[in-house]
C-alpha positions as CSV (number, residue, x, y, z in Angstrom):
1,X,43.7,-18.0,-30.0
2,X,43.4,-15.1,-32.5
3,X,41.6,-17.4,-34.9
4,X,39.0,-18.2,-32.2
5,X,38.5,-14.5,-31.4
6,X,38.2,-13.6,-35.1
7,X,35.6,-16.3,-35.6
8,X,33.6,-15.1,-32.6
9,X,33.7,-11.5,-33.7
10,X,32.6,-12.5,-37.2
11,X,29.8,-14.7,-35.7
12,X,28.6,-11.7,-33.6
13,X,28.7,-9.4,-36.6
14,X,26.7,-11.9,-38.7
15,X,24.0,-12.3,-36.0
16,X,23.9,-8.5,-35.6
17,X,23.2,-8.0,-39.3
18,X,20.6,-10.7,-39.2
19,X,19.0,-9.1,-36.2
20,X,19.0,-5.7,-37.9
21,X,17.3,-7.0,-41.0
22,X,14.8,-9.0,-38.9
23,X,13.9,-5.9,-36.8
24,X,13.5,-3.7,-39.9
25,X,11.3,-6.3,-41.6
26,X,9.3,-7.1,-38.4
27,X,8.6,-3.4,-38.0
28,X,6.3,-3.4,-41.0
29,X,4.7,-6.8,-40.7
30,X,1.6,-7.1,-38.6
31,X,1.3,-10.2,-36.4
32,X,-1.7,-12.5,-36.7
33,X,-2.8,-15.8,-35.2
34,X,-5.2,-18.4,-36.6
35,X,-7.9,-20.5,-35.2
36,X,-6.9,-24.0,-34.0
37,X,-6.0,-26.4,-36.9
38,X,-8.6,-29.0,-35.8
39,X,-11.3,-26.4,-36.6
40,X,-10.1,-25.6,-40.1
41,X,-12.1,-28.4,-41.7
42,X,-15.4,-27.0,-40.3
43,X,-14.9,-23.3,-40.3
44,X,-11.9,-22.7,-42.5
45,X,-8.7,-20.8,-41.6
46,X,-9.5,-17.5,-39.9
47,X,-6.9,-15.0,-38.9
48,X,-7.0,-12.4,-36.2
49,X,-4.7,-9.5,-35.7
50,X,-2.7,-9.3,-32.5
51,X,-2.5,-5.5,-32.8
52,X,1.2,-5.4,-32.9
53,X,4.0,-6.1,-35.4
54,X,6.8,-8.7,-35.3
55,X,9.3,-6.0,-34.3
56,X,9.6,-7.0,-30.6
57,X,9.7,-10.7,-31.6
58,X,12.7,-10.0,-33.9
59,X,14.6,-8.2,-31.1
60,X,14.1,-11.1,-28.6
61,X,14.7,-13.9,-31.2
62,X,18.1,-12.5,-32.3
63,X,19.1,-12.2,-28.6
64,X,18.2,-15.8,-27.9
65,X,20.2,-16.9,-30.9
66,X,23.1,-14.5,-31.1
67,X,23.5,-13.5,-27.5
68,X,23.6,-10.2,-25.6
69,X,26.2,-8.4,-27.7
70,X,24.8,-9.3,-31.1
71,X,21.3,-8.4,-29.9
72,X,22.2,-5.1,-28.5
73,X,24.5,-4.2,-31.5
74,X,21.7,-5.0,-33.9
75,X,19.4,-2.6,-32.1
76,X,22.0,0.2,-31.8
77,X,22.4,-0.1,-35.6
78,X,18.6,0.1,-36.0
79,X,18.4,3.3,-33.9
80,X,21.3,4.9,-35.8
81,X,19.7,4.1,-39.2
82,X,16.4,5.5,-38.1
83,X,17.9,8.7,-36.6
84,X,19.8,9.3,-39.9
85,X,16.4,9.6,-41.7
86,X,16.4,6.1,-43.3
87,X,12.7,4.9,-43.2
88,X,13.2,2.0,-40.8
89,X,10.9,3.3,-38.0
90,X,7.2,2.7,-38.4
91,X,6.0,6.3,-37.8
92,X,8.8,8.8,-38.4
93,X,12.5,9.2,-39.3
94,X,15.3,11.4,-38.2
95,X,16.0,13.2,-34.9
96,X,12.4,14.4,-34.7
97,X,11.7,10.8,-33.4
98,X,13.5,11.7,-30.2
99,X,10.4,13.7,-29.1
100,X,7.9,11.0,-29.9
101,X,6.3,9.1,-27.0
102,X,7.2,5.7,-28.4
103,X,10.9,6.4,-28.9
104,X,11.8,5.2,-25.4
105,X,10.5,1.8,-26.3
106,X,12.9,1.8,-29.3
107,X,15.7,2.7,-27.0
108,X,14.5,-0.1,-24.8
109,X,15.2,-2.6,-27.6
110,X,18.9,-2.1,-26.9
111,X,18.6,-2.9,-23.2
112,X,15.9,-5.6,-23.7
113,X,18.0,-7.4,-26.3
114,X,21.1,-7.3,-24.0
115,X,19.2,-8.6,-21.0
116,X,17.4,-11.3,-23.0
117,X,20.7,-12.4,-24.6
118,X,22.5,-12.4,-21.3
119,X,19.9,-14.6,-19.6
120,X,19.4,-16.9,-22.6
121,X,23.0,-18.1,-22.5
122,X,23.3,-18.6,-18.8
123,X,22.4,-22.3,-19.2
124,X,22.0,-24.8,-22.1
125,X,18.8,-24.1,-24.0
126,X,15.7,-25.0,-22.0
127,X,12.2,-23.9,-23.0
128,X,11.3,-22.5,-19.6
129,X,14.5,-20.6,-19.3
130,X,14.2,-19.1,-22.8
131,X,10.7,-18.1,-21.8
132,X,12.0,-16.3,-18.7
133,X,14.7,-14.6,-20.8
134,X,12.3,-13.3,-23.4
135,X,9.8,-12.2,-20.7
136,X,12.5,-10.3,-18.8
137,X,13.7,-8.7,-22.1
138,X,10.1,-7.6,-22.8
139,X,9.8,-6.2,-19.3
140,X,13.1,-4.3,-19.8
141,X,11.8,-2.7,-23.0
142,X,8.6,-1.5,-21.3
143,X,10.4,-0.2,-18.2
144,X,12.8,1.8,-20.5
145,X,9.8,3.1,-22.5
146,X,7.9,4.2,-19.4
147,X,11.0,6.0,-18.0
148,X,11.4,7.8,-21.2
149,X,7.7,8.7,-21.3
150,X,7.9,10.2,-17.8
151,X,11.0,12.2,-18.7
152,X,9.4,13.4,-22.0
153,X,6.3,14.7,-20.3
154,X,8.1,16.0,-17.2
155,X,10.4,18.2,-19.3
156,X,7.8,19.0,-22.0
157,X,9.9,18.0,-24.9
158,X,8.5,18.4,-28.4
159,X,6.0,15.8,-29.7
160,X,4.8,14.7,-26.3
161,X,1.8,17.1,-26.2
162,X,-0.3,15.2,-28.8
163,X,-1.7,12.9,-26.1
164,X,-1.7,12.8,-22.3
165,X,0.8,10.7,-20.4
166,X,-1.9,8.3,-19.3
167,X,-3.0,7.8,-22.9
168,X,0.6,7.3,-24.0
169,X,1.1,4.6,-21.4
170,X,-2.1,2.9,-22.5
171,X,-1.2,3.1,-26.2
172,X,2.4,2.0,-26.0
173,X,2.5,-0.3,-22.9
174,X,-0.9,-1.7,-21.9
175,X,-2.7,-2.2,-25.2
176,X,0.2,-3.9,-27.1
177,X,1.2,-6.1,-24.1
178,X,-1.2,-9.1,-24.7
179,X,-0.1,-9.4,-28.3
180,X,3.5,-9.1,-27.3
181,X,3.1,-11.8,-24.7
182,X,1.8,-14.2,-27.4
183,X,4.7,-13.3,-29.6
184,X,7.1,-14.0,-26.7
185,X,5.6,-17.5,-26.5
186,X,6.1,-18.1,-30.2
187,X,9.7,-16.7,-30.1
188,X,10.5,-19.0,-27.2
189,X,9.5,-22.1,-29.1
190,X,11.2,-21.0,-32.3
191,X,14.4,-20.0,-30.5
192,X,14.4,-23.3,-28.6
193,X,14.1,-25.3,-31.8
194,X,16.7,-23.2,-33.7
195,X,19.2,-23.4,-30.9
196,X,19.3,-27.2,-31.3
197,X,19.1,-27.2,-35.1
198,X,22.0,-24.8,-35.3
199,X,23.9,-26.4,-32.4
200,X,23.9,-23.1,-30.4
201,X,24.6,-24.0,-26.8
C-alpha cells in the first residue's frame, strides 16, 4: 500500500513539474494558427496570431493529464516563483504584481487547473467531456480574474489606476477569449490523444 502511495505521490510531483515548465514556457510563446492545409499549395502557409500566449493552454493541458492536484500544485509553484522576483510572469515580477489588474487571472490558474483536473478524471477520457472540463476551467480562471479586478478597483489598490475597470475587463477577459477558446479546442484534442497514448484513464 505504501508503495502505491509513494508511486502516486511521485507521479503527481512529476506532472506538477511538467506543468510548471509548460506554464513558464507557454507564457512567452505567442499562439498562432495557419490557413487550412488544402490551401497551402495555392497560397502558401500563412500564420495569424491569436492574440494570446499558450499559457492558459498549458494550465488546462496539465490538468487534463495529471489531474486536479498536479494542475493546482504546478500553478501554486508558478505563482510562488513569480512573487519571489523570478522572471516567470510576462509583465512583472515580485510582490508588485499583486496590484496589477491581470494578477487575478494568474490566481485563477490555480482554481481553473483544479476544476479542470477534477472534471477531466470523472469518467474515462472522452473528447466531449474533456472539452467541457477545459471550458469550465477557462470559465473559472475568468471568474476569479473578474472578482479580483472588482476588489482591486473597489479598494483602490496600487497599480489599478492605469486603466478603468471597464477597459481592464475588455483587455483581460473579452479580447483574449476568442483566442483562448481556440486553444481550448486544441488542448482538448491533444489531451484526448495523450491520455490514450500514455494509458491515463
